[in-house]
C-alpha positions as CSV (number, residue, x, y, z in Angstrom):
1,M,51.1,-43.6,-40.7
2,E,48.1,-44.7,-38.6
3,N,47.7,-48.3,-37.6
4,P,44.0,-49.1,-38.1
5,Q,42.8,-51.6,-35.6
6,T,40.0,-54.0,-35.9
7,P,37.2,-53.7,-33.2
8,I,38.5,-56.8,-31.5
9,E,42.0,-55.4,-31.2
10,S,40.8,-52.0,-29.9
11,G,38.5,-53.6,-27.4
12,G,35.2,-52.7,-29.0
13,N,33.7,-56.1,-29.6
14,N,36.1,-57.9,-27.2
15,T,33.5,-58.3,-24.4
16,I,30.9,-59.5,-26.8
17,N,33.2,-62.1,-28.4
18,D,34.5,-63.2,-25.0
19,G,31.0,-63.6,-23.5
20,K,29.2,-65.0,-26.6
21,N,29.8,-68.7,-25.7
22,I,28.8,-68.2,-22.1
23,A,25.7,-66.3,-23.2
24,I,24.6,-69.1,-25.5
25,I,25.3,-71.7,-22.8
26,A,23.0,-69.8,-20.5
27,Y,20.0,-70.5,-22.8
28,L,20.6,-74.2,-23.3
29,T,19.1,-75.7,-20.1
30,I,18.9,-75.0,-16.4
31,I,22.2,-76.8,-16.0
32,G,23.6,-74.6,-18.8
33,L,22.4,-71.5,-16.9
34,I,24.2,-72.6,-13.8
35,I,27.4,-73.4,-15.7
36,A,27.2,-70.0,-17.4
37,F,26.7,-68.3,-14.1
38,V,29.8,-70.1,-12.6
39,L,31.9,-69.4,-15.6
40,N,30.9,-65.8,-15.6
41,N,31.9,-65.3,-12.0
42,E,35.6,-65.7,-12.8
43,K,35.8,-62.9,-15.3
44,R,32.7,-60.7,-15.2
45,N,31.6,-60.2,-18.8
46,D,28.8,-57.6,-19.2
47,F,27.4,-59.3,-22.4
48,A,27.3,-62.7,-20.7
49,T,25.7,-61.3,-17.6
50,Y,23.0,-59.6,-19.6
51,H,22.0,-62.8,-21.3
52,I,22.2,-64.8,-18.1
53,R,19.6,-62.4,-16.7
54,Q,17.4,-62.8,-19.7
55,S,17.7,-66.6,-19.6
56,L,17.0,-66.7,-15.8
57,G,13.9,-64.7,-16.3
58,I,12.6,-67.0,-19.1
59,F,13.3,-70.2,-17.0
60,L,11.7,-68.8,-13.9
61,T,8.6,-67.7,-15.9
62,L,8.4,-71.2,-17.3
63,F,8.7,-72.6,-13.8
64,V,5.8,-70.4,-12.5
65,S,3.8,-71.4,-15.6
66,G,4.4,-75.1,-14.7
67,V,3.1,-74.5,-11.2
68,M,0.0,-72.8,-12.6
69,S,-0.7,-75.9,-14.7
70,Y,-1.9,-77.6,-11.5
71,I,-5.0,-75.3,-11.5
72,P,-7.7,-77.0,-13.5
73,F,-8.9,-75.5,-16.7
74,I,-7.9,-71.8,-16.4
75,G,-4.4,-72.8,-15.2
76,W,-4.0,-75.2,-18.1
77,I,-4.8,-72.5,-20.6
78,I,-2.6,-69.9,-19.0
79,S,0.2,-72.4,-18.6
80,A,0.0,-73.5,-22.3
81,V,0.0,-69.9,-23.6
82,T,2.8,-68.9,-21.3
83,A,4.9,-71.9,-22.3
84,L,4.4,-71.2,-26.0
85,L,5.4,-67.5,-25.4
86,M,8.5,-68.5,-23.4
87,I,9.6,-70.9,-26.1
88,I,9.4,-68.1,-28.6
89,L,11.3,-65.7,-26.3
90,W,13.9,-68.4,-25.6
91,I,14.6,-68.8,-29.4
92,I,14.8,-65.0,-29.8
93,G,17.3,-64.9,-26.8
94,I,19.5,-67.6,-28.3
95,I,19.5,-65.8,-31.7
96,N,20.4,-62.5,-30.0
97,A,23.2,-64.1,-28.0
98,A,24.6,-65.9,-31.1
99,N,24.5,-62.7,-33.2
100,G,26.2,-60.6,-30.5
101,N,23.1,-58.4,-29.9
102,K,22.5,-57.1,-26.4
103,K,18.7,-56.6,-26.9
104,P,16.1,-57.6,-24.4
105,V,13.6,-60.3,-25.3
106,P,10.2,-58.8,-26.3
107,L,7.6,-58.0,-23.6
108,L,9.5,-59.1,-20.5
109,G,13.2,-58.5,-21.3
110,E,13.5,-55.1,-19.6
111,Y,11.6,-56.4,-16.6
112,Y,14.0,-59.3,-16.3
113,N,17.0,-57.0,-16.6
114,N,15.7,-54.8,-13.8
115,L,14.6,-57.6,-11.6
116,F,17.9,-59.4,-11.8
117,A,20.1,-56.4,-11.8
118,G,22.1,-57.7,-8.8
119,I,23.4,-60.7,-10.7
């Protein structure tokens, strides 16, 4: 008689469940991103690493947007639009991490994943 195993026991979702908390922490703040990076260095979790890359890309894009806000008029407009877009991507990233989905955030997710492949 066969012994059916759940995906967690057979290792299918184990990496997702192990890395889900770290992935969610990565999206909370810059400090959360640093904490997630340090926690993930102990036991490299592919799911957590993926979301750390996505979060790092979103936060760096927000930083560049903030720097551009010092340019009068056109910089303000670009910064405001970019900040709104990044907030939407940030929410999508948190939802993906909480649901255990390893999907890139729209528009820039694949770019972030390729850019930070060394992490």
